[in-house]
Structures are given as structure tokens and as C-alpha cells.
N, CA, C and O of each residue as an XYZ file, in Angstrom:
336
protein
N     118.769    -55.980   -129.736
C     118.274    -57.327   -129.474
C     117.148    -57.253   -128.447
O     117.175    -56.451   -127.514
N     116.171    -58.112   -128.653
C     115.038    -58.211   -127.732
C     114.950    -59.634   -127.194
O     115.504    -60.572   -127.768
N     114.251    -59.767   -126.096
C     114.086    -61.074   -125.461
C     112.775    -61.701   -125.921
O     111.726    -61.055   -125.902
N     112.844    -62.960   -126.333
C     111.675    -63.689   -126.813
C     111.602    -65.055   -126.148
O     112.612    -65.607   -125.710
N     110.397    -65.585   -126.082
C     110.194    -66.982   -125.714
C     109.564    -67.662   -126.914
O     108.482    -67.285   -127.363
N     110.250    -68.662   -127.424
C     109.731    -69.463   -128.534
C     109.225    -70.773   -127.949
O     109.936    -71.452   -127.208
N     108.004    -71.116   -128.286
C     107.422    -72.379   -127.840
C     107.359    -73.319   -129.028
O     106.734    -73.015   -130.043
N     108.016    -74.468   -128.890
C     108.023    -75.483   -129.939
C     107.208    -76.667   -129.435
O     107.549    -77.277   -128.421
N     106.136    -76.988   -130.143
C     105.296    -78.134   -129.797
C     105.544    -79.225   -130.827
O     105.345    -79.020   -132.025
N     105.980    -80.388   -130.350
C     106.340    -81.510   -131.215
C     105.342    -82.633   -130.996
O     105.053    -83.006   -129.859
N     104.815    -83.172   -132.098
C     103.872    -84.291   -131.999
C     104.180    -85.296   -133.105
O     104.741    -84.955   -134.147
N     103.798    -86.535   -132.848
C     103.966    -87.558   -133.872
C     103.014    -87.286   -135.026
O     101.896    -86.815   -134.817
N     103.452    -87.581   -136.234
C     102.588    -87.438   -137.400
C     101.444    -88.433   -137.302
O     101.581    -89.491   -136.687
N     100.316    -88.091   -137.908
C      99.182    -89.018   -137.933
C      99.623    -90.317   -138.590
O     100.329    -90.311   -139.599
N      99.201    -91.415   -138.010
C      99.559    -92.727   -138.536
C     100.775    -93.340   -137.869
O     101.018    -94.537   -138.024
N     101.552    -92.547   -137.125
C     102.709    -93.074   -136.392
C     102.212    -93.554   -135.035
O     101.510    -92.826   -134.333
N     102.576    -94.774   -134.669
C     102.146    -95.374   -133.411
C     102.556    -94.498   -132.230
O     103.712    -94.088   -132.125
N     101.601    -94.213   -131.342
C     101.829    -93.381   -130.160
C     101.390    -94.168   -128.926
O     100.290    -93.949   -128.419
N     102.236    -95.088   -128.431
C     101.840    -95.950   -127.324
C     101.495    -95.188   -126.042
O     100.604    -95.609   -125.303
N     102.179    -94.081   -125.766
C     101.875    -93.292   -124.570
C     100.446    -92.743   -124.644
O      99.698    -92.801   -123.668
N     100.085    -92.219   -125.795
C      98.740    -91.667   -125.964
C      97.683    -92.768   -125.902
O      96.618    -92.566   -125.319
N      97.959    -93.909   -126.483
C      96.992    -95.015   -126.456
C      96.748    -95.493   -125.026
O      95.606    -95.734   -124.636
N      97.813    -95.628   -124.252
C      97.679    -96.046   -122.860
C      96.856    -95.030   -122.071
O      95.978    -95.407   -121.295
N      97.137    -93.752   -122.266
C      96.405    -92.698   -121.566
C      94.946    -92.659   -122.001
O      94.055    -92.477   -121.172
N      94.699    -92.827   -123.290
C      93.332    -92.835   -123.811
C      92.521    -93.959   -123.172
O      91.388    -93.746   -122.741
N      93.102    -95.150   -123.113
C      92.393    -96.285   -122.501
C      92.124    -96.029   -121.017
O      91.055    -96.373   -120.512
N      93.081    -95.430   -120.323
C      92.890    -95.125   -118.898
C      91.766    -94.108   -118.720
O      90.951    -94.248   -117.808
N      91.707    -93.094   -119.571
C      90.628    -92.104   -119.493
C      89.271    -92.754   -119.766
O      88.281    -92.436   -119.108
N      89.233    -93.658   -120.730
C      87.978    -94.346   -121.045
C      87.527    -95.213   -119.870
O      86.331    -95.301   -119.591
N      88.475    -95.853   -119.179
C      88.118    -96.651   -117.996
C      87.561    -95.773   -116.883
O      86.790    -96.240   -116.045
N      87.952    -94.507   -116.877
C      87.438    -93.562   -115.882
C      86.105    -92.945   -116.309
O      85.545    -92.115   -115.592
N      85.605    -93.346   -117.460
C      84.303    -92.877   -117.915
C      84.327    -91.726   -118.902
O      83.271    -91.211   -119.268
N      85.509    -91.309   -119.343
C      85.605    -90.221   -120.313
C      85.533    -90.788   -121.724
O      86.204    -91.769   -122.043
N      84.718    -90.168   -122.562
C      84.613    -90.590   -123.959
C      85.418    -89.638   -124.827
O      85.295    -88.419   -124.708
N      86.243    -90.201   -125.702
C      86.979    -89.379   -126.645
C      87.290    -90.185   -127.889
O      87.422    -91.408   -127.837
N      87.407    -89.485   -129.009
C      87.702    -90.155   -130.275
C      89.180    -90.505   -130.386
O      89.530    -91.608   -130.808
N      90.038    -89.577   -130.013
C      91.473    -89.801   -130.166
C      92.223    -88.953   -129.149
O      91.687    -87.988   -128.605
N      93.449    -89.325   -128.908
C      94.320    -88.578   -128.014
C      95.727    -88.677   -128.586
O      96.147    -89.756   -129.003
N      96.455    -87.577   -128.613
C      97.833    -87.566   -129.078
C      98.704    -86.931   -127.996
O      98.301    -85.964   -127.350
N      99.875    -87.475   -127.810
C     100.811    -86.875   -126.859
C     101.700    -85.881   -127.607
O     101.950    -86.025   -128.804
N     102.166    -84.881   -126.881
C     103.066    -83.884   -127.467
C     104.187    -83.587   -126.487
O     104.073    -83.839   -125.287
N     105.254    -83.055   -127.016
C     106.333    -82.491   -126.204
C     106.328    -80.998   -126.468
O     106.162    -80.558   -127.606
N     106.509    -80.229   -125.418
C     106.521    -78.770   -125.551
C     107.822    -78.241   -124.972
O     108.180    -78.537   -123.832
N     108.519    -77.454   -125.776
C     109.786    -76.858   -125.363
C     109.622    -75.346   -125.371
O     109.128    -74.778   -126.345
N     110.034    -74.689   -124.287
C     110.024    -73.232   -124.223
C     111.470    -72.747   -124.237
O     112.264    -73.075   -123.355
N     111.787    -71.965   -125.250
C     113.147    -71.502   -125.463
C     113.209    -69.998   -125.222
O     112.564    -69.236   -125.943
N     113.963    -69.559   -124.233
C     114.175    -68.134   -124.011
C     115.427    -67.746   -124.786
O     116.496    -68.325   -124.591
N     115.280    -66.753   -125.671
C     116.416    -66.363   -126.493
C     116.367    -64.888   -126.850
O     115.328    -64.238   -126.733
N     117.494    -64.378   -127.282
C     117.623    -62.998   -127.741
C     117.661    -63.025   -129.263
O     118.314    -63.880   -129.862
N     116.953    -62.080   -129.885
C     116.962    -61.987   -131.341
C     116.637    -60.562   -131.748
O     116.117    -59.781   -130.951
N     116.944    -60.229   -132.984
C     116.694    -58.868   -133.472
C     115.210    -58.587   -133.630
O     114.774    -57.446   -133.480
N     114.416    -59.637   -133.936
C     112.960    -59.476   -134.063
C     112.295    -60.845   -133.931
O     112.975    -61.866   -133.830
N     110.960    -60.856   -133.932
C     110.213    -62.103   -133.726
C     110.469    -63.104   -134.851
O     110.545    -64.308   -134.609
N     110.602    -62.607   -136.075
C     110.868    -63.516   -137.200
C     112.209    -64.221   -137.044
O     112.328    -65.413   -137.331
N     113.216    -63.484   -136.588
C     114.542    -64.084   -136.374
C     114.482    -65.110   -135.240
O     115.119    -66.160   -135.320
N     113.724    -64.812   -134.190
C     113.569    -65.764   -133.088
C     112.874    -67.034   -133.581
O     113.283    -68.141   -133.231
N     111.832    -66.878   -134.388
C     111.118    -68.039   -134.933
C     112.028    -68.865   -135.835
O     111.992    -70.095   -135.801
N     112.836    -68.193   -136.634
C     113.758    -68.904   -137.521
C     114.756    -69.738   -136.728
O     115.030    -70.884   -137.082
N     115.300    -69.166   -135.658
C     116.249    -69.914   -134.813
C     115.562    -71.097   -134.143
O     116.136    -72.184   -134.071
N     114.336    -70.899   -133.650
C     113.605    -71.989   -132.994
C     113.284    -73.094   -133.995
O     113.350    -74.275   -133.653
N     112.938    -72.726   -135.227
C     112.664    -73.740   -136.259
C     113.921    -74.532   -136.577
O     113.854    -75.745   -136.775
N     115.059    -73.865   -136.627
C     116.315    -74.578   -136.873
C     116.609    -75.561   -135.736
O     117.051    -76.683   -135.983
N     116.364    -75.139   -134.494
C     116.564    -76.037   -133.347
C     115.637    -77.241   -133.446
O     116.040    -78.371   -133.170
N     114.393    -76.991   -133.841
C     113.432    -78.092   -133.983
C     113.890    -79.065   -135.064
O     113.860    -80.279   -134.862
N     114.310    -78.544   -136.197
C     114.752    -79.395   -137.311
C     116.000    -80.200   -136.966
O     116.136    -81.355   -137.371
N     116.910    -79.581   -136.216
C     118.196    -80.226   -135.953
C     118.199    -81.138   -134.740
O     119.008    -82.062   -134.672
N     117.293    -80.895   -133.759
C     117.366    -81.699   -132.541
C     116.013    -82.023   -131.913
O     115.777    -83.171   -131.537
N     115.133    -81.055   -131.790
C     113.920    -81.250   -130.997
C     112.910    -82.178   -131.653
O     112.138    -82.839   -130.958
N     112.903    -82.239   -132.980
C     111.950    -83.085   -133.699
C     112.690    -83.921   -134.735
O     113.739    -83.528   -135.247
N     112.123    -85.069   -135.025
C     112.616    -85.892   -136.128
C     111.620    -85.691   -137.269
O     110.518    -86.238   -137.215
N     111.977    -84.923   -138.300
C     111.020    -84.594   -139.359
C     110.412    -85.810   -140.061
O     109.377    -85.684   -140.715
N     111.027    -86.964   -139.940
C     110.476    -88.167   -140.544
C     109.202    -88.615   -139.844
O     108.268    -89.084   -140.495
N     109.153    -88.474   -138.513
C     107.993    -88.969   -137.755
C     107.244    -87.893   -136.985
O     106.161    -88.151   -136.461
N     107.809    -86.680   -136.909
C     107.192    -85.611   -136.119
C     106.742    -84.430   -136.984
O     107.345    -84.120   -138.011
N     105.680    -83.794   -136.540
C     105.301    -82.453   -136.979
C     105.598    -81.534   -135.809
O     105.641    -81.980   -134.662
N     105.804    -80.256   -136.088
C     106.013    -79.319   -134.986
C     105.473    -77.948   -135.366
O     105.360    -77.604   -136.542
N     105.145    -77.176   -134.336
C     104.703    -75.794   -134.485
C     105.611    -74.919   -133.642
O     106.093    -75.335   -132.588
N     105.839    -73.705   -134.115
C     106.646    -72.735   -133.376
C     105.807    -71.479   -133.166
O     105.231    -70.942   -134.112
N     105.744    -71.017   -131.928
C     105.088    -69.751   -131.582
C     106.096    -68.896   -130.843
O     106.866    -69.399   -130.024
N     106.093    -67.617   -131.128
C     107.056    -66.708   -130.509
C     106.314    -65.556   -129.833
O     105.381    -64.980   -130.391
N     106.755    -65.239   -128.620
C     106.195    -64.106   -127.888
C     107.357    -63.295   -127.318
O     108.366    -63.848   -126.879
N     107.194    -61.988   -127.333
C     108.231    -61.125   -126.758
C     108.121    -61.162   -125.240
O     107.026    -61.093   -124.682
N     109.268    -61.270   -124.581
C     109.305    -61.247   -123.119
C     109.474    -59.818   -122.651
O     110.096    -59.000   -123.329
N     108.925    -59.526   -121.504
C     109.056    -58.177   -120.947
C     110.150    -58.127   -119.928
O     110.408    -57.071   -119.350
């Protein structure tokens, strides 16, 4: 077994209302920043043991599907890195 850190980034699907991002976008615009769009995300870092990176990614994807994300309204990405 090796030690891995899986990073799961969860974001709302395009078209789903994101009030936190809209509020932040308007605040940035009031400060003089120009931008087309802004989306908020949640990022989870999972330290886990697995036989290889693929197994770690599979476990992180299962966690995302079962708890970290709602597949109806969220998209998510999983990245895995070996810990030293």
C-alpha cells in the first residue's frame, strides 16, 4: 500500500444558480475588476492508502458520488498524487 492524496473539486453544473458566486462577482465588479463569469467550488483533499493511483482515484470517485457531490447538480474532478 502507498500513501496518496486525492483532490476532489466539486462545482455546480452550468445553468444551476450559484448565489455565492454571483454575490462575489458583483463585489469584484464594484472593486473595478472586469470578468465574464465566476463559479464557486468546493475542494476536498483526501489522504488515503491504496495499492496504486488508479485504486486511490476509484475510491475518491466513489466518495464523491456517494457524499461529496450531488450528481444531479454538481460536476466534479478527481486528481491523485502520491504522498512522500
